[in-house]
VOLUM-259394 format. One record per residue: residue number from 1; x, y, z of N, C-alpha, C in turn; residue in one letter. Coordinates in steps of 0.05 Angstrom, whole numbers, plus 5000, padded with zeros to 4 digits. Layout:
(nuro NUM (X Y Z) (X Y Z) (X Y Z) A) ...
***
This chain:
(nuro 1 (5549 4982 3695) (5543 5007 3710) (5515 5015 3705) M) (nuro 2 (5502 5025 3725) (5474 5032 3722) (5470 5056 3703) G) (nuro 3 (5446 5058 3693) (5438 5080 3676) (5426 5101 3692) V) (nuro 4 (5434 5126 3688) (5422 5149 3701) (5404 5163 3682) V) (nuro 5 (5379 5167 3689) (5361 5182 3672) (5351 5206 3687) S) (nuro 6 (5346 5227 3672) (5336 5251 3684) (5307 5255 3675) W) (nuro 7 (5291 5262 3693) (5263 5267 3686) (5246 5268 3711) G) (nuro 8 (5222 5258 3709) (5205 5257 3732) (5191 5284 3737) G) (nuro 9 (5188 5299 3715) (5174 5325 3719) (5193 5348 3718) G) (nuro 10 (5182 5372 3719) (5199 5396 3718) (5218 5397 3741) P) (nuro 11 (5244 5399 3734) (5264 5401 3755) (5269 5375 3770) G) (nuro 12 (5255 5354 3762) (5257 5329 3777) (5279 5312 3766) G) (nuro 13 (5290 5294 3782) (5311 5276 3773) (5305 5249 3784) R) (nuro 14 (5311 5229 3767) (5305 5201 3775) (5328 5184 3767) R) (nuro 15 (5337 5167 3786) (5359 5148 3779) (5348 5120 3777) R) (nuro 16 (5357 5106 3757) (5349 5078 3754) (5373 5060 3751) T) (nuro 17 (5369 5034 3753) (5391 5015 3750) (5399 5003 3776) G) (nuro 18 (5420 4986 3775) (5429 4971 3798) (5436 4988 3822) P) (nuro 19 (5448 5012 3817) (5456 5029 3839) (5431 5037 3856) C) (nuro 20 (5411 5046 3843) (5387 5055 3858) (5373 5032 3871) I) (nuro 21 (5376 5007 3859) (5363 4984 3873) (5377 4978 3899) R) (nuro 22 (5404 4982 3899) (5419 4977 3924) (5411 4998 3945) R) (nuro 23 (5408 5023 3936) (5400 5044 3954) (5372 5039 3965) V) (nuro 24 (5355 5029 3947) (5327 5023 3956) (5327 5000 3976) G) (nuro 25 (5344 4980 3972) (5345 4958 3991) (5355 4967 4018) A) (nuro 26 (5375 4986 4017) (5386 4997 4042) (5364 5013 4057) R) (nuro 27 (5349 5028 4041) (5328 5045 4053) (5307 5027 4066) A) (nuro 28 (5300 5005 4052) (5280 4986 4064) (5290 4974 4090) S) (nuro 29 (5316 4967 4090) (5328 4956 4115) (5327 4976 4137) A) (nuro 30 (5334 5001 4131) (5333 5022 4151) (5305 5026 4161) I) (nuro 31 (5286 5025 4142) (5258 5028 4149) (5249 5006 4168) G) (nuro 32 (5258 4982 4162) (5250 4959 4179) (5262 4962 4207) A) (nuro 33 (5287 4972 4208) (5300 4977 4235) (5285 4998 4250) I) (nuro 34 (5278 5020 4236) (5263 5041 4249) (5236 5031 4260) D) (nuro 35 (5223 5014 4245) (5197 5003 4254) (5201 4986 4279) E) (nuro 36 (5223 4970 4279) (5228 4953 4303) (5235 4971 4327) R) (nuro 37 (5250 4993 4322) (5257 5011 4343) (5232 5025 4354) M) (nuro 38 (5213 5032 4336) (5189 5045 4346) (5173 5026 4363) R) (nuro 39 (5172 5000 4355) (5157 4980 4371) (5170 4976 4398) R) (nuro 40 (5197 4976 4397) (5212 4972 4422) (5207 4995 4442) L) (nuro 41 (5209 5019 4431) (5205 5043 4447) (5176 5043 4459) V) (nuro 42 (5157 5036 4442) (5129 5035 4452) (5126 5014 4474) S) (nuro 43 (5139 4991 4471) (5137 4970 4491) (5150 4979 4517) A) (nuro 44 (5174 4993 4515) (5187 5003 4538) (5171 5024 4552) L) (nuro 45 (5158 5042 4536) (5142 5063 4548) (5118 5051 4563) A) (nuro 46 (5106 5030 4552) (5084 5017 4565) (5093 5004 4591) L) (nuro 47 (5116 4990 4590) (5126 4977 4614) (5132 4998 4635) A) (nuro 48 (5144 5021 4627) (5150 5042 4647) (5125 5053 4659) A) (nuro 49 (5104 5056 4643) (5079 5066 4654) (5067 5047 4674) A) (nuro 50 (5069 5021 4668) (5058 5001 4687) (5074 5002 4713) V) (nuro 51 (5101 5004 4711) (5117 5006 4735) (5112 5030 4751) L) (nuro 52 (5107 5053 4738) (5101 5077 4752) (5075 5075 4767) L) (nuro 53 (5056 5062 4755) (5030 5059 4768) (5032 5040 4792) L) (nuro 54 (5048 5019 4789) (5050 4999 4810) (5068 5007 4833) A) (nuro 55 (5088 5024 4827) (5109 5030 4847) (5098 5042 4873) A) (nuro 56 (5080 5062 4872) (5070 5074 4897) (5058 5053 4916) P) (nuro 57 (5041 5035 4906) (5028 5016 4923) (5049 4996 4935) A) (nuro 58 (5069 4988 4918) (5089 4970 4928) (5106 4983 4949) Q) (nuro 59 (5113 5009 4945) (5130 5023 4965) (5114 5026 4991) A) (nuro 60 (5089 5033 4989) (5072 5036 5013) (5071 5009 5028) V) (nuro 61 (5068 4987 5014) (5066 4961 5027) (5091 4955 5044) T) (nuro 62 (5114 4960 5033) (5139 4954 5047) (5141 4972 5072) K) (nuro 63 (5136 4997 5069) (5139 5015 5092) (5117 5011 5112) K) (nuro 64 (5093 5005 5102) (5072 4998 5121) (5079 4974 5137) T) (nuro 65 (5090 4954 5124) (5098 4929 5138) (5118 4935 5160) A) (nuro 66 (5138 4952 5154) (5158 4959 5175) (5145 4974 5198) R) (nuro 67 (5127 4993 5191) (5114 5009 5211) (5097 4991 5230) F) (nuro 68 (5081 4973 5218) (5063 4956 5233) (5080 4936 5249) V) (nuro 69 (5101 4925 5237) (5117 4905 5251) (5130 4916 5276) A) (nuro 70 (5137 4942 5275) (5150 4954 5299) (5131 4955 5323) S) (nuro 71 (5105 4955 5318) (5086 4955 5340) (5077 4927 5348) F) (nuro 72 (5073 4910 5328) (5063 4883 5334) (5083 4867 5350) E) (nuro 73 (5109 4872 5346) (5129 4856 5359) (5130 4828 5346) G) (nuro 74 (5152 4815 5348) (5155 4789 5335) (5154 4766 5356) F) (nuro 75 (5136 4747 5350) (5134 4723 5367) (5136 4699 5347) Y) (nuro 76 (5158 4684 5350) (5162 4663 5330) (5142 4640 5333) S) (nuro 77 (5132 4635 5357) (5114 4613 5361) (5086 4624 5368) C) (nuro 78 (5067 4606 5368) (5039 4613 5373) (5036 4624 5402) V) (nuro 79 (5021 4646 5404) (5017 4658 5431) (4989 4670 5432) Y) (nuro 80 (4981 4678 5456) (4955 4692 5460) (4960 4722 5461) A) (nuro 81 (4946 4737 5444) (4950 4766 5444) (4936 4778 5468) D) (nuro 82 (4938 4805 5472) (4925 4817 5496) (4896 4811 5500) P) (nuro 83 (4882 4805 5478) (4853 4798 5480) (4849 4768 5483) A) (nuro 84 (4870 4753 5483) (4868 4724 5488) (4865 4707 5462) G) (nuro 85 (4870 4719 5439) (4866 4704 5413) (4893 4692 5403) H) (nuro 86 (4891 4669 5390) (4914 4655 5380) (4927 4671 5357) A) (nuro 87 (4952 4677 5361) (4967 4695 5343) (4995 4684 5339) T) (nuro 88 (5008 4693 5317) (5036 4684 5313) (5050 4705 5296) I) (nuro 89 (5077 4706 5297) (5092 4724 5281) (5088 4753 5288) G) (nuro 90 (5084 4770 5267) (5078 4798 5272) (5048 4803 5272) Y) (nuro 91 (5035 4793 5293) (5006 4798 5296) (4988 4783 5278) G) (nuro 92 (4997 4761 5266) (4979 4746 5249) (4958 4730 5265) H) (nuro 93 (4933 4737 5261) (4911 4724 5276) (4906 4697 5265) L) (nuro 94 (4910 4676 5281) (4904 4649 5272) (4874 4644 5274) I) (nuro 95 (4863 4650 5297) (4834 4648 5301) (4827 4662 5327) H) (nuro 96 (4802 4667 5331) (4792 4678 5356) (4793 4657 5377) Y) (nuro 97 (4799 4665 5401) (4801 4646 5423) (4830 4638 5429) G) (nuro 98 (4834 4625 5451) (4862 4619 5459) (4875 4598 5441) P) (nuro 99 (4902 4598 5441) (4917 4578 5425) (4912 4550 5435) P) (nuro 100 (4914 4531 5417) (4910 4503 5423) (4934 4487 5416) T) (nuro 101 (4935 4462 5425) (4957 4444 5418) (4958 4440 5388) K) (nuro 102 (4934 4439 5376) (4933 4435 5347) (4946 4459 5332) K) (nuro 103 (4941 4483 5343) (4954 4507 5331) (4984 4505 5332) D) (nuro 104 (4994 4496 5355) (5023 4495 5358) (5036 4473 5340) R) (nuro 105 (5021 4451 5337) (5031 4430 5319) (5031 4440 5290) R) (nuro 106 (5010 4453 5282) (5007 4462 5255) (5027 4484 5247) K) (nuro 107 (5030 4504 5264) (5046 4527 5258) (5075 4525 5266) W) (nuro 108 (5081 4510 5287) (5108 4508 5296) (5118 4536 5304) G) (nuro 109 (5142 4542 5295) (5153 4569 5300) (5163 4580 5273) C) (nuro 110 (5161 4606 5270) (5168 4620 5245) (5194 4635 5247) L) (nuro 111 (5208 4637 5224) (5230 4655 5223) (5219 4684 5219) T) (nuro 112 (5236 4704 5223) (5227 4731 5219) (5220 4737 5190) K) (nuro 113 (5236 4725 5172) (5231 4729 5143) (5203 4718 5136) A) (nuro 114 (5197 4694 5145) (5171 4682 5139) (5148 4698 5152) R) (nuro 115 (5153 4707 5176) (5132 4722 5191) (5127 4749 5177) A) (nuro 116 (5148 4761 5166) (5145 4787 5152) (5129 4783 5126) L) (nuro 117 (5135 4761 5112) (5119 4755 5087) (5090 4751 5094) R) (nuro 118 (5085 4737 5116) (5057 4733 5125) (5044 4759 5132) L) (nuro 119 (5059 4777 5145) (5048 4803 5153) (5041 4819 5128) L) (nuro 120 (5059 4819 5108) (5053 4834 5083) (5029 4823 5069) R) (nuro 121 (5025 4797 5070) (5001 4786 5058) (4976 4795 5073) R) (nuro 122 (4977 4795 5099) (4955 4804 5115) (4949 4834 5110) D) (nuro 123 (4971 4850 5108) (4967 4878 5104) (4955 4884 5076) L) (nuro 124 (4962 4868 5057) (4951 4872 5030) (4921 4869 5031) A) (nuro 125 (4911 4849 5045) (4882 4845 5048) (4870 4869 5063) A) (nuro 126 (4884 4878 5084) (4874 4901 5100) (4873 4926 5083) T) (nuro 127 (4894 4931 5067) (4894 4954 5049) (4871 4954 5030) E) (nuro 128 (4864 4931 5019) (4841 4930 5001) (4816 4938 5015) R) (nuro 129 (4813 4930 5040) (4789 4938 5055) (4789 4968 5061) E) (nuro 130 (4813 4979 5066) (4815 5007 5071) (4807 5023 5046) V) (nuro 131 (4818 5015 5022) (4812 5030 4998) (4783 5027 4990) F) (nuro 132 (4771 5005 4996) (4742 5002 4990) (4726 5022 5006) A) (nuro 133 (4735 5029 5030) (4720 5048 5047) (4726 5077 5041) R) (nuro 134 (4749 5083 5028) (4756 5111 5023) (4756 5116 4993) I) (nuro 135 (4741 5101 4978) (4741 5103 4948) (4735 5132 4940) E) (nuro 136 (4752 5143 4923) (4749 5170 4913) (4764 5191 4929) G) (nuro 137 (4775 5183 4952) (4789 5202 4969) (4817 5207 4957) A) (nuro 138 (4828 5230 4963) (4856 5237 4956) (4873 5232 4981) K) (nuro 139 (4890 5212 4980) (4906 5205 5003) (4935 5201 4994) V) (nuro 140 (4953 5207 5012) (4982 5202 5007) (4989 5175 5018) T) (nuro 141 (5012 5164 5010) (5021 5139 5021) (5023 5139 5052) P) (nuro 142 (5031 5161 5063) (5033 5163 5093) (5005 5159 5105) S) (nuro 143 (4985 5170 5093) (4958 5167 5103) (4949 5138 5100) M) (nuro 144 (4956 5125 5078) (4949 5097 5073) (4962 5080 5095) V) (nuro 145 (4987 5086 5101) (5001 5071 5122) (4986 5074 5149) T) (nuro 146 (4979 5098 5156) (4965 5103 5181) (4938 5088 5182) A) (nuro 147 (4923 5090 5161) (4896 5077 5160) (4898 5047 5160) L) (nuro 148 (4918 5036 5145) (4922 5007 5144) (4931 4997 5171) T) (nuro 149 (4949 5011 5184) (4958 5003 5211) (4935 5002 5230) S) (nuro 150 (4919 5023 5229) (4895 5025 5247) (4876 5002 5242) F) (nuro 151 (4870 4997 5216) (4851 4976 5209) (4861 4949 5215) A) (nuro 152 (4887 4944 5212) (4899 4919 5218) (4897 4913 5248) F) (nuro 153 (4901 4934 5263) (4900 4932 5292) (4872 4927 5303) N) (nuro 154 (4853 4941 5292) (4826 4941 5304) (4805 4928 5286) L) (nuro 155 (4812 4923 5261) (4792 4913 5242) (4783 4936 5225) G) (nuro 156 (4779 4932 5199) (4771 4953 5181) (4744 4966 5188) A) (nuro 157 (4727 4951 5202) (4702 4962 5211) (4704 4986 5229) G) (nuro 158 (4728 4989 5242) (4732 5011 5260) (4733 5038 5244) A) (nuro 159 (4737 5036 5218) (4737 5060 5201) (4708 5070 5195) L) (nuro 160 (4689 5052 5199) (4661 5059 5193) (4649 5075 5216) D) (nuro 161 (4624 5084 5211) (4610 5099 5232) (4604 5080 5255) R) (nuro 162 (4612 5087 5279) (4606 5071 5302) (4609 5087 5327) Q) (nuro 163 (4598 5077 5349) (4599 5091 5374) (4623 5082 5390) K) (nuro 164 (4639 5101 5397) (4663 5094 5413) (4654 5087 5442) H) (nuro 165 (4663 5064 5451) (4653 5054 5476) (4663 5070 5500) R) (nuro 166 (4686 5081 5498) (4697 5096 5520) (4684 5123 5524) G) (nuro 167 (4682 5139 5503) (4672 5166 5505) (4642 5168 5499) S) (nuro 168 (4631 5148 5485) (4603 5150 5477) (4599 5166 5452) G) (nuro 169 (4620 5177 5440) (4618 5193 5416) (4618 5175 5391) R) (nuro 170 (4605 5185 5370) (4605 5171 5345) (4629 5179 5328) F) (nuro 171 (4641 5160 5315) (4663 5166 5297) (4657 5155 5269) T) (nuro 172 (4668 5168 5249) (4665 5158 5221) (4690 5166 5206) N) (nuro 173 (4712 5151 5211) (4738 5158 5201) (4739 5158 5171) I) (nuro 174 (4728 5137 5158) (4729 5135 5129) (4714 5158 5115) S) (nuro 175 (4691 5166 5126) (4676 5188 5114) (4692 5214 5116) R) (nuro 176 (4705 5219 5139) (4721 5243 5142) (4744 5243 5122) N) (nuro 177 (4756 5220 5117) (4778 5219 5097) (4767 5225 5069) V) (nuro 178 (4744 5213 5062) (4732 5218 5036) (4726 5248 5032) R) (nuro 179 (4718 5261 5053) (4711 5290 5052) (4736 5308 5055) L) (nuro 180 (4759 5296 5058) (4784 5312 5060) (4788 5323 5088) G) (nuro 181 (4773 5313 5108) (4777 5322 5135) (4797 5304 5150) R) (nuro 182 (4822 5306 5141) (4843 5288 5150) (4849 5291 5179) Y) (nuro 183 (4850 5316 5188) (4857 5321 5216) (4835 5310 5235) R) (nuro 184 (4810 5314 5226) (4788 5303 5243) (4789 5273 5243) R) (nuro 185 (4795 5261 5220) (4797 5231 5219) (4819 5222 5238) A) (nuro 186 (4842 5236 5238) (4864 5229 5256) (4857 5232 5285) G) (nuro 187 (4842 5252 5292) (4834 5256 5320) (4815 5234 5329) K) (nuro 188 (4798 5226 5311) (4780 5204 5318) (4795 5178 5322) Q) (nuro 189 (4816 5174 5306) (4833 5150 5310) (4846 5150 5337) M) (nuro 190 (4853 5173 5348) (4866 5175 5374) (4849 5164 5396) L) (nuro 191 (4823 5164 5393) (4805 5155 5414) (4808 5125 5419) L) (nuro 192 (4817 5110 5399) (4818 5081 5402) (4845 5071 5413) Y) (nuro 193 (4849 5078 5438) (4874 5071 5450) (4871 5050 5473) D) (nuro 194 (4848 5035 5471) (4843 5015 5492) (4829 4991 5480) G) (nuro 195 (4826 4970 5496) (4812 4946 5487) (4790 4940 5507) V) (nuro 196 (4771 4925 5497) (4749 4916 5515) (4753 4887 5522) I) (nuro 197 (4758 4881 5547) (4762 4854 5557) (4742 4848 5579) I) (nuro 198 (4725 4828 5575) (4704 4821 5594) (4687 4845 5600) N) (nuro 199 (4680 4860 5579) (4662 4882 5582) (4674 4907 5594) G) (nuro 200 (4699 4907 5601) (4712 4930 5613) (4733 4942 5594) K) (nuro 201 (4734 4968 5593) (4754 4982 5576) (4780 4984 5590) R) (nuro 202 (4801 4977 5576) (4828 4978 5588) (4847 4992 5569) R) (nuro 203 (4858 5014 5577) (4877 5029 5561) (4904 5014 5560) E) (nuro 204 (4917 5015 5537) (4943 5003 5534) (4963 5024 5525) L) (nuro 205 (4986 5025 5539) (5006 5044 5532) (5016 5041 5504) K) (nuro 206 (5019 5016 5495) (5028 5011 5468) (5009 5022 5447) G) (nuro 207 (4983 5019 5453) (4963 5029 5434) (4963 5060 5434) L) (nuro 208 (4967 5072 5456) (4968 5101 5457) (4991 5112 5440) Q) (nuro 209 (5014 5099 5442) (5037 5107 5426) (5031 5102 5396) I) (nuro 210 (5020 5079 5390) (5013 5073 5362) (4994 5093 5350) R) (nuro 211 (4973 5100 5365) (4953 5119 5355) (4966 5146 5350) R) (nuro 212 (4984 5155 5368) (4997 5181 5364) (5014 5181 5339) R) (nuro 213 (5028 5159 5334) (5045 5158 5310) (5028 5156 5285) K) (nuro 214 (5005 5142 5286) (4987 5141 5263) (4975 5169 5258) E) (nuro 215 (4969 5183 5279) (4958 5210 5276) (4978 5228 5262) Y) (nuro 216 (5004 5226 5270) (5024 5243 5257) (5026 5237 5227) R) (nuro 217 (5024 5211 5220) (5025 5204 5192) (5000 5215 5177) L) (nuro 218 (4977 5215 5190) (4953 5225 5178) (4954 5255 5171) M) (nuro 219 (4967 5270 5188) (4966 5299 5185) (4991 5311 5172) V) (nuro 220 (5013 5296 5169) (5037 5309 5160) (5037 5316 5130) R) (nuro 221 (5020 5303 5114) (5019 5308 5086) (4992 5320 5077) D) (nuro 222 (4979 5334 5094) (4953 5344 5088) (4954 5363 5063) I) (nuro 223 (4974 5381 5063) (4976 5400 5041) (4981 5385 5015) D) (nuro 224 (4997 5364 5015) (5002 5348 4991) (4977 5335 4981) K) (nuro 225 (4962 5323 5000) (4937 5310 4992) (4917 5329 4980) A) (nuro 226 (4915 5353 4991) (4896 5372 4980) (4904 5383 4953) K) (nuro 227 (4930 5382 4947) (4940 5393 4922) (4939 5372 4900) S) (nuro 228 (4934 5347 4906) (4933 5326 4886) (4909 5330 4868) C) (nuro 229 (4912 5324 4843) (4890 5326 4824) (4871 5302 4828) V) (nuro 230 (4883 5278 4831) (4868 5254 4836) (4882 5238 4858) A) (nuro 231 (4896 5216 4850) (4912 5202 4870) (4938 5217 4875) A) (nuro 232 (4953 5208 4894) (4977 5222 4902) (5001 5203 4899) C) (nuro 233 (5009 5194 4875) (5032 5177 4872) (5057 5192 4876) P) (nuro 234 (5078 5178 4884) (5105 5191 4886) (5111 5203 4912) G) (nuro 235 (5091 5206 4930) (5096 5217 4956) (5110 5196 4973) T) (nuro 236 (5129 5204 4989) (5144 5184 5006) (5124 5172 5026) D) (nuro 237 (5127 5146 5030) (5110 5132 5049) (5121 5136 5077) G) (nuro 238 (5109 5122 5096) (5117 5125 5123) (5145 5115 5128) A) (nuro 239 (5161 5131 5142) (5187 5121 5150) (5191 5123 5180) D) (nuro 240 (5170 5129 5194) (5171 5131 5223) (5166 5103 5234) D) (nuro 241 (5188 5090 5241) (5185 5062 5249) (5194 5058 5278) S) (nuro 242 (5191 5079 5294) (5198 5077 5322) (5182 5055 5336) G) (nuro 243 (5195 5041 5353) (5181 5018 5366) (5168 5028 5391) N) (nuro 244 (5142 5027 5392) (5127 5035 5416) (5119 5012 5433) G) (nuro 245 (5131 4989 5428) (5122 4965 5443) (5100 4951 5429) G) (nuro 246 (5090 4930 5440) (5068 4915 5428) (5043 4932 5429) N) (nuro 247 (5033 4938 5405) (5009 4955 5403) (4983 4939 5406) G) (nuro 248 (4985 4913 5411) (4962 4898 5415) (4948 4890 5390) G) (nuro 249 (4962 4888 5368) (4950 4882 5342) (4943 4853 5340) G) (nuro 250 (4920 4848 5325) (4912 4820 5321) (4903 4816 5292) T) (nuro 251 (4908 4835 5275) (4898 4833 5248) (4867 4835 5247) G) (nuro 252 (4856 4850 5266) (4827 4854 5266) (4813 4839 5288) G) (nuro 253 (4828 4829 5308) (4815 4812 5328) (4808 4826 5354) G) (nuro 254 (4817 4851 5358) (4812 4864 5384) (4785 4878 5384) L) (nuro 255 (4769 4876 5406) (4746 4893 5409) (4757 4921 5414) P) (nuro 256 (4746 4941 5399) (4757 4968 5401) (4743 4982 5423) V) (nuro 257 (4757 5003 5433) (4746 5019 5454) (4762 5044 5460) G) 
***
């Protein structure tokens, strides 16, 4: 049996012997478990933080894909878009100019699942171009969907300062977004409801519907965007996926007007 000794200073007590060694071993084991738990909690917290940061962009991409797909329409095989460029799937631009036999041999026909994966890859590249132009702006996922759809349809350069061919007015959508002028940016997007073919401007019903839906996405979360301290994570992305017919998208291949 262990020896119990009393001491360790005024009012202090100290136990020695086998009993206290067993208690000490148990305390060490508990300490080791606590340390492992702390590490596990830290790792889980870090993983959760990463997921929270990544989730908004992933959610936007999915909803943006559905929104854009509803306008692009699905063509399983190679076709010529309204501007005459070789395209496939949900508006994936193969190259400028009409389709060729080589295009048809190379691409064959796509399933909807494969075409949607291709669209999401295209949209990811378009989104990067959009964010590069609106760096520092406070935008909601709905706004990102609208801007990405617009840029995918007309090319990201349409967000820059340029002269609108139809009205002769200058637009600078990206600058208006950076300055928080979301409604003005949306109204400028509405102007681009036609294409230039052989030097002539031609309005397309599908583009007019698409522009109006993009405009609604741009303006519906203005108050949320203005109240954000920095970015606006957690805001619901676009869920307006009404089909307005083929919006004439080419992944940036249409001359704007």
